[in-house]
N, C-alpha and C positions, 0 to 999 in steps of 0.2 A: 329302598327298602318302601314296599307298599302299603300306604295306610289303610288302615280300619276300613273308613267308609268308601274307597277306592277297591278295593275286597271285598268288601258288601256288595259294591255294586253290580259284579260279575254273577252275582246269583237271586233267585227271586225270591222277595220275602214275605208277599204281602198275601199270597195265595197258596195252597198244598197244590203236590200235583195230583194226577187220577192215579186211583187207585193202582198197584202193580205194575205202572209207568218206574222202569229202571234211570236211577239220577247218581249225580253226586251230591253228597252233602259236605257242607262247610259246617264246623261245629266254631264253639267258642266256650274257653274259659278261662281263670287268672292267667294266662301265658298272653294274650290273645287267640286267633281264629289259624285253624289247620284241615286242610281238606281228608279226611278219611280215604284211605289206601283201598277203598271195596265202591262198590257198587252197591247200592239201598234201593229200596220200595219202600211206600208205604201201605200197610194191611192194618185191615180190623185197629186204623187208628192212632197205630204205632209205626215207627221206622224200622227197618232188619235187611237185617246184613244177608245180599243177594245168595253168597256164593254159602255161608255156613246155618243162614235161616234164625242167625240170634238176632235179639231185639236190641237198638241200638242206644243207649242209654244216656248219653253225651248230650248234651246242651244246643238242639242244630241253628243255626243263627240263616240260614238257606240252601236253596238246593239250584241244582242248576239243567236241566236233558244232560242225559249222558255225551261225556267228549268224547273222540275217534282223535 
Protein backbone atom coordinates (compact mmCIF):
# COMPACT_ATOMS: atom_id res chain seq x y z
CA UNK A 1 0.00 0.00 0.00
CA UNK A 2 1.31 3.46 -0.90
CA UNK A 3 1.81 5.89 1.97
CA UNK A 4 0.20 9.31 1.95
CA UNK A 5 3.56 11.06 1.52
CA UNK A 6 4.51 8.77 -1.40
CA UNK A 7 1.15 9.40 -3.07
CA UNK A 8 1.30 13.17 -2.66
CA UNK A 9 4.92 13.22 -3.90
CA UNK A 10 3.57 12.33 -7.36
CA UNK A 11 1.61 15.61 -7.47
CA UNK A 12 2.33 19.34 -7.47
CA UNK A 13 1.27 20.86 -4.16
CA UNK A 14 3.09 24.20 -3.97
CA UNK A 15 1.52 26.09 -6.88
CA UNK A 16 -1.50 26.11 -9.16
CA UNK A 17 -1.42 25.06 -12.81
CA UNK A 18 -1.83 27.60 -15.58
CA UNK A 19 -5.46 28.58 -16.11
CA UNK A 20 -7.24 26.24 -18.51
CA UNK A 21 -4.46 23.58 -18.34
CA UNK A 22 -5.95 20.08 -18.27
CA UNK A 23 -4.76 18.19 -15.16
CA UNK A 24 -5.46 15.24 -12.90
CA UNK A 25 -6.50 16.00 -9.33
CA UNK A 26 -5.60 14.15 -6.16
CA UNK A 27 -8.26 14.81 -3.52
CA UNK A 28 -8.31 13.99 0.16
CA UNK A 29 -11.03 13.24 2.69
CA UNK A 30 -11.44 11.39 5.99
CA UNK A 31 -10.82 8.05 4.21
CA UNK A 32 -7.58 9.09 2.51
CA UNK A 33 -6.61 10.23 -0.97
CA UNK A 34 -8.23 9.48 -4.29
CA UNK A 35 -7.64 10.43 -7.90
CA UNK A 36 -10.66 11.92 -9.63
CA UNK A 37 -11.72 9.72 -12.57
CA UNK A 38 -11.95 12.70 -14.94
CA UNK A 39 -9.72 15.56 -16.02
CA UNK A 40 -10.01 19.02 -14.49
CA UNK A 41 -8.87 22.59 -15.07
CA UNK A 42 -8.67 25.86 -13.13
CA UNK A 43 -10.99 28.62 -14.20
CA UNK A 44 -11.83 31.85 -12.37
CA UNK A 45 -10.36 30.46 -9.13
CA UNK A 46 -12.30 27.17 -9.18
CA UNK A 47 -11.48 23.60 -10.14
CA UNK A 48 -13.76 22.50 -13.01
CA UNK A 49 -14.61 19.06 -14.43
CA UNK A 50 -13.56 19.36 -18.10
CA UNK A 51 -16.26 16.96 -19.26
CA UNK A 52 -19.30 18.44 -17.52
CA UNK A 53 -18.19 21.97 -16.67
CA UNK A 54 -19.23 21.42 -13.05
CA UNK A 55 -17.27 22.94 -10.17
CA UNK A 56 -15.25 20.47 -8.05
CA UNK A 57 -16.23 20.69 -4.38
CA UNK A 58 -13.67 18.20 -3.04
CA UNK A 59 -10.57 19.12 -1.02
CA UNK A 60 -7.73 19.11 -3.55
CA UNK A 61 -4.41 17.82 -2.17
CA UNK A 62 -2.44 18.23 -5.42
CA UNK A 63 -2.47 18.13 -9.19
CA UNK A 64 -0.31 16.79 -11.98
CA UNK A 65 -0.20 17.21 -15.72
CA UNK A 66 -2.50 14.88 -17.57
CA UNK A 67 -1.00 11.37 -17.73
CA UNK A 68 -1.32 9.57 -21.05
